ZAFIKE-947983 format. One record per residue: x, y, z of N, C-alpha, C in turn; chain. Coordinates in nm, 3 decimals, padded with zeros to 5 digits. Atoms other than C-alpha are relative to their C-alpha. Layout:
// residues N
npx=X; npy=Y; npz=Z; capx=X; capy=Y; capz=Z; cpx=X; cpy=Y; cpz=Z; chain=A
...
//
This chain:
// residues 132
npx=-00.052; npy=-00.036; npz=00.116; capx=27.852; capy=04.453; capz=-00.953; cpx=-00.085; cpy=00.120; cpz=-00.030; chain=A
npx=00.095; npy=-00.115; npz=-00.011; capx=27.730; capy=04.809; capz=-00.981; cpx=00.075; cpy=00.073; cpz=-00.148; chain=A
npx=-00.006; npy=-00.095; npz=00.119; capx=27.714; capy=05.014; capz=-01.362; cpx=-00.036; cpy=00.070; cpz=-00.005; chain=A
npx=00.051; npy=-00.131; npz=00.010; capx=27.670; capy=05.333; capz=-01.405; cpx=-00.101; cpy=00.058; cpz=-00.129; chain=A
npx=00.056; npy=00.034; npz=00.087; capx=27.424; capy=05.435; capz=-01.634; cpx=-00.080; cpy=00.108; cpz=00.015; chain=A
npx=00.109; npy=-00.108; npz=00.002; capx=27.198; capy=05.711; capz=-01.711; cpx=-00.132; cpy=-00.019; cpz=-00.012; chain=A
npx=00.202; npy=00.113; npz=-00.057; capx=26.803; capy=05.620; capz=-01.579; cpx=-00.093; cpy=00.109; cpz=-00.027; chain=A
npx=00.124; npy=-00.111; npz=00.033; capx=26.544; capy=05.792; capz=-01.753; cpx=-00.178; cpy=-00.015; cpz=00.045; chain=A
npx=00.241; npy=00.015; npz=-00.035; capx=26.216; capy=05.638; capz=-01.522; cpx=00.091; cpy=-00.108; cpz=00.106; chain=A
npx=-00.041; npy=00.100; npz=-00.027; capx=26.268; capy=05.405; capz=-01.233; cpx=-00.077; cpy=-00.119; cpz=-00.070; chain=A
npx=00.003; npy=00.138; npz=00.008; capx=26.287; capy=05.025; capz=-01.297; cpx=00.062; cpy=-00.070; cpz=00.088; chain=A
npx=-00.069; npy=00.111; npz=-00.097; capx=26.398; capy=04.704; capz=-01.115; cpx=00.013; cpy=-00.054; cpz=-00.095; chain=A
npx=-00.028; npy=00.114; npz=00.111; capx=26.588; capy=04.518; capz=-01.280; cpx=00.075; cpy=-00.119; cpz=00.070; chain=A
npx=-00.078; npy=00.023; npz=-00.084; capx=26.707; capy=04.187; capz=-01.083; cpx=-00.023; cpy=00.051; cpz=00.122; chain=A
npx=00.068; npy=-00.024; npz=-00.108; capx=26.809; capy=04.294; capz=-00.770; cpx=00.067; cpy=00.130; cpz=00.047; chain=A
npx=00.002; npy=-00.136; npz=00.045; capx=26.912; capy=04.674; capz=-00.900; cpx=-00.131; cpy=00.057; cpz=-00.014; chain=A
npx=00.104; npy=-00.138; npz=00.040; capx=26.734; capy=05.006; capz=-00.871; cpx=00.065; cpy=00.089; cpz=-00.083; chain=A
npx=-00.006; npy=-00.105; npz=00.108; capx=26.759; capy=05.253; capz=-01.127; cpx=-00.051; cpy=00.128; cpz=00.029; chain=A
npx=00.107; npy=-00.105; npz=00.034; capx=26.708; capy=05.624; capz=-01.108; cpx=-00.019; cpy=00.032; cpz=-00.009; chain=A
npx=-00.048; npy=-00.121; npz=00.053; capx=26.665; capy=05.919; capz=-01.234; cpx=00.022; cpy=00.128; cpz=00.045; chain=A
npx=-00.015; npy=-00.125; npz=-00.083; capx=26.728; capy=06.159; capz=-00.933; cpx=00.164; cpy=00.021; cpz=-00.076; chain=A
npx=-00.145; npy=-00.077; npz=-00.024; capx=27.055; capy=06.385; capz=-00.994; cpx=00.085; cpy=-00.127; cpz=00.066; chain=A
npx=-00.093; npy=00.010; npz=-00.169; capx=27.326; capy=06.263; capz=-00.783; cpx=00.047; cpy=-00.175; cpz=00.016; chain=A
npx=00.033; npy=00.145; npz=-00.071; capx=27.214; capy=05.887; capz=-00.750; cpx=-00.049; cpy=-00.099; cpz=-00.167; chain=A
npx=00.053; npy=00.076; npz=00.082; capx=27.236; capy=05.657; capz=-01.058; cpx=-00.047; cpy=-00.164; cpz=00.003; chain=A
npx=00.069; npy=00.044; npz=-00.011; capx=27.198; capy=05.349; capz=-00.917; cpx=00.012; cpy=-00.108; cpz=00.123; chain=A
npx=-00.002; npy=00.107; npz=-00.127; capx=27.115; capy=05.108; capz=-00.591; cpx=-00.015; cpy=-00.129; cpz=-00.030; chain=A
npx=00.056; npy=00.136; npz=-00.060; capx=27.171; capy=04.787; capz=-00.573; cpx=-00.012; cpy=-00.083; cpz=00.169; chain=A
npx=00.056; npy=00.101; npz=-00.102; capx=27.060; capy=04.553; capz=-00.307; cpx=-00.009; cpy=-00.119; cpz=-00.021; chain=A
npx=00.003; npy=00.150; npz=00.069; capx=27.203; capy=04.231; capz=-00.314; cpx=-00.091; cpy=-00.073; cpz=00.170; chain=A
npx=00.066; npy=00.068; npz=-00.082; capx=27.054; capy=03.904; capz=-00.143; cpx=00.086; cpy=-00.003; cpz=00.154; chain=A
npx=-00.030; npy=00.008; npz=-00.130; capx=27.265; capy=03.947; capz=00.176; cpx=00.023; cpy=00.143; cpz=00.078; chain=A
npx=00.027; npy=-00.073; npz=-00.096; capx=27.269; capy=04.198; capz=00.408; cpx=00.139; cpy=00.170; cpz=-00.023; chain=A
npx=-00.152; npy=-00.026; npz=00.029; capx=27.586; capy=04.449; capz=00.201; cpx=-00.099; cpy=00.109; cpz=-00.073; chain=A
npx=00.127; npy=-00.087; npz=00.065; capx=27.391; capy=04.787; capz=00.099; cpx=00.106; cpy=00.120; cpz=-00.071; chain=A
npx=-00.131; npy=-00.146; npz=-00.001; capx=27.603; capy=05.038; capz=-00.108; cpx=-00.107; cpy=00.117; cpz=-00.158; chain=A
npx=00.075; npy=-00.051; npz=00.067; capx=27.496; capy=05.314; capz=-00.278; cpx=00.142; cpy=00.107; cpz=-00.133; chain=A
npx=-00.136; npy=-00.042; npz=00.035; capx=27.679; capy=05.465; capz=-00.558; cpx=-00.024; cpy=00.158; cpz=-00.122; chain=A
npx=00.015; npy=-00.064; npz=00.037; capx=27.685; capy=05.792; capz=-00.718; cpx=00.035; cpy=00.098; cpz=-00.034; chain=A
npx=-00.088; npy=-00.082; npz=00.115; capx=27.832; capy=05.996; capz=-01.007; cpx=-00.019; cpy=00.132; cpz=00.065; chain=A
npx=-00.071; npy=-00.086; npz=-00.059; capx=27.949; capy=06.376; capz=-00.847; cpx=-00.016; cpy=00.075; cpz=-00.150; chain=A
npx=-00.004; npy=-00.178; npz=00.095; capx=27.846; capy=06.681; capz=-01.097; cpx=00.179; cpy=00.041; cpz=-00.039; chain=A
npx=-00.117; npy=-00.088; npz=-00.016; capx=28.159; capy=06.828; capz=-01.036; cpx=00.163; cpy=-00.076; cpz=00.000; chain=A
npx=-00.109; npy=00.106; npz=-00.050; capx=28.420; capy=06.538; capz=-01.009; cpx=00.001; cpy=-00.140; cpz=-00.127; chain=A
npx=00.033; npy=00.181; npz=00.093; capx=28.464; capy=06.192; capz=-01.251; cpx=00.034; cpy=-00.099; cpz=00.101; chain=A
npx=-00.021; npy=00.134; npz=-00.043; capx=28.486; capy=06.000; capz=-00.974; cpx=-00.121; cpy=-00.085; cpz=00.115; chain=A
npx=00.095; npy=00.026; npz=-00.054; capx=28.232; capy=05.765; capz=-00.805; cpx=-00.017; cpy=-00.050; cpz=00.182; chain=A
npx=-00.028; npy=00.017; npz=-00.142; capx=28.153; capy=05.741; capz=-00.427; cpx=-00.081; cpy=-00.181; cpz=00.067; chain=A
npx=00.023; npy=00.040; npz=-00.052; capx=28.064; capy=05.482; capz=-00.249; cpx=-00.042; cpy=00.028; cpz=00.169; chain=A
npx=00.043; npy=-00.067; npz=-00.094; capx=27.869; capy=05.582; capz=00.037; cpx=-00.179; cpy=-00.155; cpz=00.100; chain=A
npx=00.039; npy=00.110; npz=-00.128; capx=27.722; capy=05.347; capz=00.363; cpx=-00.211; cpy=00.068; cpz=-00.026; chain=A
npx=00.167; npy=-00.067; npz=-00.008; capx=27.301; capy=05.390; capz=00.345; cpx=-00.037; cpy=-00.040; cpz=00.146; chain=A
npx=00.063; npy=00.017; npz=-00.115; capx=27.096; capy=05.433; capz=00.708; cpx=-00.061; cpy=-00.083; cpz=-00.033; chain=A
npx=00.068; npy=00.117; npz=-00.020; capx=26.938; capy=05.095; capz=00.736; cpx=-00.127; cpy=00.072; cpz=00.123; chain=A
npx=00.055; npy=00.012; npz=-00.136; capx=26.636; capy=05.158; capz=00.980; cpx=-00.140; cpy=-00.056; cpz=-00.030; chain=A
npx=00.075; npy=00.060; npz=00.031; capx=26.409; capy=04.946; capz=01.051; cpx=-00.212; cpy=00.046; cpz=00.057; chain=A
npx=00.118; npy=-00.069; npz=00.015; capx=26.015; capy=04.961; capz=00.996; cpx=-00.060; cpy=-00.016; cpz=00.200; chain=A
npx=00.046; npy=00.048; npz=-00.124; capx=25.788; capy=05.025; capz=01.336; cpx=-00.075; cpy=-00.091; cpz=00.029; chain=A
npx=00.170; npy=00.096; npz=-00.050; capx=25.589; capy=04.761; capz=01.540; cpx=-00.087; cpy=-00.001; cpz=-00.029; chain=A
npx=00.082; npy=00.003; npz=-00.061; capx=25.291; capy=04.699; capz=01.488; cpx=-00.092; cpy=-00.081; cpz=00.066; chain=A
npx=00.109; npy=00.047; npz=-00.068; capx=24.997; capy=04.690; capz=01.714; cpx=-00.105; cpy=-00.023; cpz=00.024; chain=A
npx=00.122; npy=00.021; npz=00.037; capx=24.659; capy=04.646; capz=01.640; cpx=-00.072; cpy=-00.020; cpz=00.143; chain=A
npx=00.125; npy=-00.032; npz=-00.058; capx=24.395; capy=04.715; capz=01.898; cpx=-00.083; cpy=-00.092; cpz=-00.055; chain=A
npx=00.091; npy=00.083; npz=00.040; capx=24.146; capy=04.457; capz=01.826; cpx=-00.183; cpy=-00.010; cpz=-00.005; chain=A
npx=00.101; npy=-00.049; npz=-00.042; capx=23.909; capy=04.538; capz=02.055; cpx=-00.055; cpy=00.043; cpz=00.096; chain=A
npx=-00.003; npy=-00.084; npz=-00.119; capx=23.779; capy=04.740; capz=02.351; cpx=-00.154; cpy=-00.043; cpz=00.080; chain=A
npx=00.149; npy=00.012; npz=-00.098; capx=23.484; capy=04.612; capz=02.625; cpx=00.003; cpy=00.061; cpz=00.089; chain=A
npx=00.083; npy=-00.019; npz=-00.081; capx=23.336; capy=04.767; capz=02.887; cpx=-00.043; cpy=-00.047; cpz=00.096; chain=A
npx=00.105; npy=00.068; npz=-00.052; capx=23.189; capy=04.541; capz=03.160; cpx=00.035; cpy=-00.009; cpz=00.151; chain=A
npx=00.040; npy=-00.002; npz=-00.181; capx=23.108; capy=04.549; capz=03.567; cpx=00.138; cpy=00.098; cpz=00.012; chain=A
npx=-00.087; npy=-00.147; npz=-00.055; capx=23.365; capy=04.875; capz=03.610; cpx=00.155; cpy=-00.002; cpz=-00.054; chain=A
npx=-00.140; npy=00.110; npz=00.043; capx=23.621; capy=04.697; capz=03.407; cpx=00.024; cpy=-00.034; cpz=-00.140; chain=A
npx=-00.085; npy=-00.039; npz=00.167; capx=23.798; capy=04.783; capz=03.007; cpx=00.061; cpy=-00.152; cpz=00.009; chain=A
npx=-00.079; npy=00.113; npz=00.047; capx=23.902; capy=04.485; capz=02.823; cpx=00.066; cpy=00.048; cpz=-00.105; chain=A
npx=-00.091; npy=-00.101; npz=00.118; capx=24.151; capy=04.551; capz=02.548; cpx=00.099; cpy=-00.089; cpz=-00.034; chain=A
npx=-00.061; npy=00.078; npz=00.058; capx=24.234; capy=04.311; capz=02.306; cpx=00.081; cpy=00.033; cpz=-00.075; chain=A
npx=-00.014; npy=-00.051; npz=00.096; capx=24.527; capy=04.308; capz=02.095; cpx=00.083; cpy=-00.099; cpz=-00.098; chain=A
npx=-00.100; npy=00.096; npz=00.053; capx=24.779; capy=04.146; capz=01.827; cpx=00.114; cpy=00.096; cpz=-00.013; chain=A
npx=-00.115; npy=-00.018; npz=00.010; capx=25.158; capy=04.195; capz=01.807; cpx=00.062; cpy=-00.072; cpz=-00.057; chain=A
npx=-00.117; npy=00.075; npz=00.000; capx=25.493; capy=04.057; capz=01.819; cpx=-00.078; cpy=-00.151; cpz=00.043; chain=A
npx=00.002; npy=00.122; npz=-00.076; capx=25.464; capy=03.655; capz=01.900; cpx=00.085; cpy=00.008; cpz=00.155; chain=A
npx=-00.129; npy=-00.029; npz=-00.072; capx=25.615; capy=03.659; capz=02.258; cpx=00.078; cpy=00.099; cpz=00.018; chain=A
npx=-00.045; npy=-00.110; npz=-00.076; capx=25.624; capy=03.981; capz=02.389; cpx=-00.029; cpy=00.076; cpz=00.024; chain=A
npx=00.036; npy=-00.104; npz=-00.085; capx=25.571; capy=04.216; capz=02.629; cpx=-00.017; cpy=00.085; cpz=-00.074; chain=A
npx=00.074; npy=-00.134; npz=-00.038; capx=25.331; capy=04.509; capz=02.646; cpx=-00.022; cpy=00.112; cpz=00.032; chain=A
npx=00.047; npy=-00.098; npz=-00.084; capx=25.244; capy=04.781; capz=02.844; cpx=-00.130; cpy=00.106; cpz=-00.075; chain=A
npx=00.191; npy=-00.063; npz=00.026; capx=24.881; capy=04.925; capz=02.830; cpx=00.016; cpy=00.138; cpz=00.061; chain=A
npx=-00.067; npy=-00.165; npz=-00.013; capx=24.940; capy=05.297; capz=02.871; cpx=-00.162; cpy=00.093; cpz=00.037; chain=A
npx=00.120; npy=00.004; npz=00.020; capx=24.644; capy=05.467; capz=02.960; cpx=-00.017; cpy=00.202; cpz=00.059; chain=A
npx=00.009; npy=-00.092; npz=-00.044; capx=24.505; capy=05.898; capz=03.003; cpx=-00.129; cpy=00.073; cpz=00.011; chain=A
npx=00.166; npy=-00.062; npz=00.000; capx=24.190; capy=06.099; capz=03.050; cpx=-00.002; cpy=00.124; cpz=-00.029; chain=A
npx=-00.009; npy=-00.056; npz=00.090; capx=24.244; capy=06.326; capz=02.837; cpx=00.113; cpy=00.027; cpz=-00.098; chain=A
npx=-00.144; npy=-00.060; npz=00.085; capx=24.484; capy=06.458; capz=02.530; cpx=00.065; cpy=00.043; cpz=-00.007; chain=A
npx=-00.120; npy=-00.095; npz=-00.015; capx=24.575; capy=06.729; capz=02.651; cpx=00.115; cpy=-00.036; cpz=00.073; chain=A
npx=-00.115; npy=00.031; npz=-00.136; capx=24.817; capy=06.600; capz=02.908; cpx=00.122; cpy=-00.096; cpz=-00.090; chain=A
npx=-00.068; npy=00.065; npz=00.114; capx=25.116; capy=06.508; capz=02.723; cpx=00.088; cpy=-00.178; cpz=00.065; chain=A
npx=-00.108; npy=00.168; npz=-00.051; capx=25.260; capy=06.160; capz=02.939; cpx=-00.151; cpy=-00.015; cpz=00.072; chain=A
npx=00.078; npy=00.129; npz=-00.011; capx=25.024; capy=05.853; capz=02.977; cpx=00.042; cpy=-00.081; cpz=00.145; chain=A
npx=00.025; npy=00.124; npz=-00.064; capx=25.009; capy=05.632; capz=03.247; cpx=-00.008; cpy=-00.135; cpz=00.013; chain=A
npx=-00.038; npy=00.209; npz=-00.011; capx=25.173; capy=05.254; capz=03.293; cpx=-00.131; cpy=-00.033; cpz=00.070; chain=A
npx=00.110; npy=00.053; npz=-00.166; capx=24.865; capy=05.051; capz=03.392; cpx=00.013; cpy=-00.095; cpz=00.016; chain=A
npx=-00.037; npy=00.273; npz=-00.040; capx=24.947; capy=04.632; capz=03.337; cpx=00.116; cpy=00.006; cpz=-00.119; chain=A
npx=-00.104; npy=00.073; npz=00.062; capx=25.220; capy=04.455; capz=03.184; cpx=-00.035; cpy=-00.084; cpz=-00.029; chain=A
npx=00.089; npy=00.108; npz=00.058; capx=25.105; capy=04.194; capz=02.946; cpx=00.085; cpy=-00.077; cpz=-00.114; chain=A
npx=-00.080; npy=00.028; npz=00.087; capx=25.314; capy=03.961; capz=02.712; cpx=-00.154; cpy=-00.065; cpz=-00.109; chain=A
npx=00.025; npy=00.001; npz=00.122; capx=25.139; capy=03.862; capz=02.399; cpx=00.022; cpy=-00.235; cpz=00.017; chain=A
npx=00.042; npy=00.106; npz=-00.032; capx=25.084; capy=03.472; capz=02.356; cpx=00.097; cpy=-00.079; cpz=-00.185; chain=A
npx=-00.068; npy=00.029; npz=00.052; capx=25.267; capy=03.282; capz=02.080; cpx=-00.080; cpy=00.023; cpz=-00.151; chain=A
npx=00.049; npy=-00.022; npz=00.144; capx=25.010; capy=03.383; capz=01.742; cpx=00.025; cpy=00.163; cpz=00.042; chain=A
npx=00.036; npy=-00.089; npz=00.024; capx=25.072; capy=03.702; capz=01.892; cpx=-00.115; cpy=00.153; cpz=00.110; chain=A
npx=00.120; npy=-00.093; npz=-00.116; capx=24.778; capy=03.804; capz=02.047; cpx=-00.015; cpy=00.000; cpz=00.207; chain=A
npx=-00.040; npy=-00.023; npz=-00.093; capx=24.698; capy=03.952; capz=02.375; cpx=-00.121; cpy=00.088; cpz=00.027; chain=A
npx=00.101; npy=-00.106; npz=-00.075; capx=24.497; capy=04.163; capz=02.631; cpx=00.031; cpy=-00.012; cpz=00.065; chain=A
npx=-00.020; npy=-00.114; npz=-00.119; capx=24.466; capy=04.405; capz=02.920; cpx=-00.099; cpy=-00.029; cpz=00.033; chain=A
npx=00.101; npy=-00.066; npz=-00.094; capx=24.231; capy=04.475; capz=03.226; cpx=00.001; cpy=00.137; cpz=00.054; chain=A
npx=-00.024; npy=-00.191; npz=-00.076; capx=24.232; capy=04.807; capz=03.349; cpx=-00.147; cpy=-00.025; cpz=00.057; chain=A
npx=00.170; npy=00.081; npz=-00.066; capx=23.978; capy=04.689; capz=03.625; cpx=00.024; cpy=00.171; cpz=00.119; chain=A
npx=-00.005; npy=-00.191; npz=-00.033; capx=24.076; capy=05.118; capz=03.741; cpx=-00.112; cpy=00.089; cpz=-00.102; chain=A
npx=00.041; npy=-00.138; npz=00.054; capx=23.864; capy=05.234; capz=03.485; cpx=-00.141; cpy=00.031; cpz=00.023; chain=A
npx=00.118; npy=-00.017; npz=-00.072; capx=23.514; capy=05.252; capz=03.659; cpx=00.054; cpy=00.187; cpz=00.066; chain=A
npx=00.021; npy=-00.110; npz=-00.027; capx=23.687; capy=05.537; capz=03.810; cpx=00.027; cpy=00.166; cpz=-00.098; chain=A
npx=-00.012; npy=-00.132; npz=00.138; capx=23.770; capy=05.813; capz=03.477; cpx=-00.105; cpy=-00.018; cpz=-00.092; chain=A
npx=00.127; npy=-00.030; npz=00.158; capx=23.435; capy=05.856; capz=03.270; cpx=00.065; cpy=00.045; cpz=-00.111; chain=A
npx=-00.066; npy=00.013; npz=00.067; capx=23.667; capy=05.907; capz=03.013; cpx=00.151; cpy=-00.020; cpz=-00.001; chain=A
npx=-00.164; npy=00.105; npz=-00.002; capx=24.005; capy=05.702; capz=02.909; cpx=00.042; cpy=-00.024; cpz=-00.140; chain=A
npx=-00.066; npy=00.044; npz=00.127; capx=24.224; capy=05.706; capz=02.595; cpx=00.125; cpy=-00.138; cpz=00.037; chain=A
npx=-00.102; npy=00.124; npz=00.060; capx=24.416; capy=05.389; capz=02.519; cpx=00.122; cpy=-00.023; cpz=-00.072; chain=A
npx=-00.045; npy=00.077; npz=00.135; capx=24.721; capy=05.253; capz=02.358; cpx=00.116; cpy=-00.048; cpz=00.038; chain=A
npx=-00.011; npy=00.173; npz=-00.014; capx=24.962; capy=04.959; capz=02.342; cpx=00.162; cpy=00.088; cpz=-00.028; chain=A
npx=-00.137; npy=-00.003; npz=00.100; capx=25.336; capy=05.012; capz=02.371; cpx=00.093; cpy=-00.058; cpz=00.048; chain=A
npx=-00.101; npy=00.162; npz=-00.006; capx=25.637; capy=04.789; capz=02.335; cpx=00.105; cpy=00.023; cpz=00.065; chain=A
npx=-00.056; npy=-00.076; npz=-00.053; capx=25.881; capy=04.809; capz=02.585; cpx=00.197; cpy=00.077; cpz=-00.090; chain=A
//
C-alpha cells in the first residue's frame, strides 16, 4: 500500500522510504522483489506507478598479496566462491588494452591465486583481475 503525503525529511518507516524531493513522494520496497515508485505530477492530479531500473552492484575482487620470486609473480585474491577469474596485465598504463595472462577458479571460500611465469620479461607490469 502506498500512501501519498508530503515529506519534509528523509525517513524510513517499516519498508517505506519517504523523500522530500519534488515529484517523488514515496518509495515502497516490499519484502519480495516487487518495487514501485509512486510519483505525483505537479501539473496533474494523478499518480503514476513507474517500475524503477534495478541494478546489481559490481562484484568486488580484492588482490590480497603480490610477490615476485624466481622470475615469477604470484598474485593472491579474494572474490566470489567457486568462480572463474582472469588475470590481466599490461606494461604501461598508457596502453588501453589489457592482455589475458591466465584463468583460475576461486575456492569455496572465494580465495584464489595466479602465477605470471612471464613476469621476468617485463621490468614493469600492472595487474588486474577480471570476472568473465
